N, C-alpha and C positions, 0 to 999 in steps of 0.2 A: 405379351412377352415380359413387360415391365413386372406384372404381378408374379410371374414365374421367378424372375430374378430376385425380387424381395423374399419370396418364399424359401428359395435356396439359400439366400444369404442368412436369413433368420434361422434357418434349421443349423446352419454352421455356428451362429452366435449362441444359439441354445446349447449346442454341444460345447462350445467355449466355456459358457457359464457353468455347466455341470463339471468340467474338468479342472476349473481353477478360480482364482480370485477375480474379481471385477477388473482389475488392471489389465488382465490379459484380453479382456473384451475390447478394451480401448486401443490396445497395441495391435495384436494379431487379427482381432476382429475387424478393425477399421481396414486393415491391409486386405483381408480377405474380401470385404465388401468392394473395395477398389477393384480386385482382381476379377471378381464375378461380374461387375458391371462392365469392365474393360472387355472380357470376353463375350459379352453380349452385344458389343458394338458401340458402347459409349466412349465418348473422349475421356482424357484424364479429368479435365475440369468437370464434365458432366457427371463422371462416376464419383469425384470427390464430392460433388454437391449432393448426390443422392446418398452416399455414404454418411455424410453429415447429418442429413435429415433422419437417416435410420437410427444413427447411435446418439443423437443429440449433441453433436460436436461441431466446431467451427470448420468451414471449408478449408482454412489453413491447416488444421490439424489432419485432415484427410488427404491433402496433397503432398506429394513426395518433393517438398520444396523446403529448404533451409534459409531462414533469413541471411542476408549479409550483415552480420552483426556490427562490423567496422562502420558500415554505411549508417546503420540505424543509429549508433552512437554519434556519428558526425551530424546526422539529421537532428538530433536531439540537441546537440551543442548549438546548432544554428538558430534555434528559436528560443533559447533561454533568455537573451537579452531583448527586452521589449520596452522601448520608451513609453512613458505614459502609464504603465502597469505598476502600481505601488511603487517599489524602490528601484524600479528599472530592470526587474528580472522576475520571471515567472518560476525560477527555480523553487522557491519556498512552497508555491502552489502545487508543484509536481510532487514534492516530498509529502504533502498533506493528502494527495490523492492516493498514493501508494500506502501511506500508513493507514488511512482510513479503509482501503480495500483490504489490508492484511489484519487489522486489529479486531476484526469481527470473529476471529477463530475461537472456538470453544474446544478445548483439549478432551473433554469428557464425551461430547457427542461427535467430535470429529467433524463439525460443520463450520463454515465460514472460511475466512482466509482470502488470500489473493487469487487462488485458482478459480477461475470462472469468470472474472471480472463482472460480477454481477451488479455493480453499482451503474452499469449502463442502463438497467432497467428499473422501473418502479416496482416495488414501493421503496427499495433502497436508495434510489437516486433522490428521492424526496425526503429521506430522514433528515431531521434537523442538524445533525452533526456534519452532515455532507453538503450543506448550503455553500454555493459558490463553487463546487467542484465540478459543474459543468463546464466552467471556463477552462479548467484543465484538460478535460476530456476532449473538448472541441479544439484545442491547440494540438493535440496529439492526432487527431483523426486522419490528417493528410499523410502523415508518416505510416500509420497502419495501412491506409487504403493503397499506398504506393509500394508496400513491402510484401511480396509473396511470402506466405508461410508464417507471417508475425502475427500472433495473437494479442488481443488488446491486453490480456493479463500479464503477458511477459512484457509487453511495451510500457505499461503503467510502472512496473517495478524497475525495469532498466532506466526509464526516465528519471526516475527519483534518484537513482544510483549515480547517473551521470550528473545531475544537478548538484548533488553533495559534493562529489569529486571537484566539479568545475568551480564550486564556490569555496575551495580550499579545504574541504574535508578529507576523510581518509579514503583510501581504495576500499571498496566493499565488493566481495565476490558476488558474481551474478550467474546463476544456472538456469537456463531456460527449459522449457517443456510445460509450462502452464497452459490450460485449455480455456476455452470461452463457452460459457453456458449460452444456450439459444434464447432463453426467456427469463422473466423474473420468478419463475417457479422456485428458483434456488436461491433466492435472496434470504439473507438472514434477518430475524426480527429486529426491530428498533431497540435500542438500548444497550447495544453491545459496546460502544465505544465510551471513553472516560468523559464524564461531565466536569465543568470547570468548578463547580461549587456544589456542596450537598448541605449548606446551611450552618453547620458546624465544623470545628476543625476536627474532632474525632470522627465525625461522619464523612467528611471529605478524605481523610487519611484511609479509612476503612474503604471506601468507594474505590480509590485508586488500586489498593491491593486486591480487591474483589475482581476488578476488571482485568488486571495484568495477570493474576494468578490463574484466571480462567483461561488464559492464552497459554499458561505453562511457563511464565516469566518469574524470576526472583526479584529481590529488592534492588540489587546491583544493576540488573538488566533495566528495571523500571527507571532508575535515576539516569542511567546512561542514555536511553532513549529520549527522555525528557530534555536532554541537552540539545536536541534539535530545535528547541525554542530560542536558541541563538538566532534562528533565521526567521524571517517573515513578520507578520503583525496581524492583530485581529481586526475585524471589520464589524462595525456596528450593525450593518445591514445583514450580516450573515450570523455571527455567534452572538451579537449583542454587546460585545466587549469592544474596546477600542485602543489601539496603539501598538507600537513595537516593544519586545523585551529587551532589544539591545540597540545600541546606536550604529551598529553595523549589520542590518538585518539581511545582507546578501553575503555575508562572510562567515563561513563554518568556523566556530572556535569554542573555547571554553569560557567565553565572556558571560554567558548565562549563569553559570555557577559562581563566578567571581562576583557579578552583580547581586546574586542571591545572598552571599555571606556578607559582602562589604557596604551595601547599601541600606539606608534606613527607608523602610517601606510604609507608607501611611495610607489609609483608606481614601479613595478618590471621592471627592464630593461632586456628585453629578446625578443625573436623573436615570442612569442605565444601572445595570446589575452591579453587585458589589465587586470591585477589583481595587488593586493597590496601585499607587504611583510613587516615584521616588520623591522623598522629601526635598531634594536639592534641585528642583526644577520642574518636576512633573511631566517630563517628556517621555518617560518609559513607563511600562506598566508590568504587573505580575497578576496572575489569577490566584485564587485561593488555593488552587491545587498546586501551583507552583511553589507557594509559601509553605504548603504542606511538607515539601521535601527537606525543608530545615527545620520544622517544628517537630518532626518525628525523629525519635532517638536512633532508629535503624537506618532510616533513609540519610540523615545528615551527614555521617561519616563519608558517605560516597560523594556528596555534594562538596565537602571539604577537600576530599582528595582530587577530584576533578578540577577544582578551582585552582589547585596548585600544579597540577600535573597534566597538561593538554595533551602530552603524548599517550599517557595512560587512558585518558578520556576516548581519544581517537581510536585506540586499539579496542576498547571495551564496546564503544558504539558500533564499530564495524561489525563485530562479532554479534552483538545483539540485534542490530538491523538486518543482518543476513538471516539470523533465525526468525525475526519477526516476518520477513517477506516470503520465507519458505514454509511457514506454518499451513498444514493441511495440503501441501503440494507433494503428491505421491509419485509423480512420474518426470522428475527433473532429470536432466542429464547430469553425468558425472563430472564433466569438465566445466570450467568457467569460460564465460566470454568477455 
């Protein structure tokens, strides 16, 4: 009987594919699979599991369940403060998780982006730029497991948005509807995320533009997104670099831009990779890619604007971050949650 069910469902799917774009397969096709399995005596859970296997989707996507988004937000808020982790908050870590999930998008090939949550699998989980992000994924696991209908992909993005807002940042629109890929087959190749240094100032500046332009971003959006470096710190055992960008690494602000403009930065004398420290104490750091923003004639005006106008920075960051996290996501809901 099961073979017959799969055969009948596959026939409908084939017809779906002939009649419209692949998006129709994932919407009406998955629903058809559920209906066929249900009529054949399967429970909703079993039918959803079988439909997920057939379509390469998550069980959450194939189940007629909508997450309680208010509860998900509350659950995320409840885990943000963590004594003993960095500066007492995992908020910056959650933002890095979402950023690295989204920043793999390629506007030409239409691959990568947050849809799929492919960082759960090797080889992407083991890419150098993602070192340490297992810690973020582990902390979100309980929320995902206890929330029917919640995809990892949506959770990773919403967690970062809640973190930004709870650390004093702007409201960011969140639209759910991302899916989870079932394996690492859909992982993007290594090298799609920005490096901190390319050896020379012109090389680093060109690299920044290459990476962000590949996503479809412009210079203003690049600078706005880099403002997230107001949060968190670098770890020697992850990136090789060490230290915070600001003295308030759990508060979202325009301080990163103010420090770039107003502080004298000198090369740090140490055995690690080249980074810069503030001349008046050495308690802060900047990467070569950070200083590129004030060394480039087209980036610098945006740095100067955001250093003076935090409200403008918040507004531009919210728009750019929403764009970043929706790159490559074709089935998002219209309303925000």
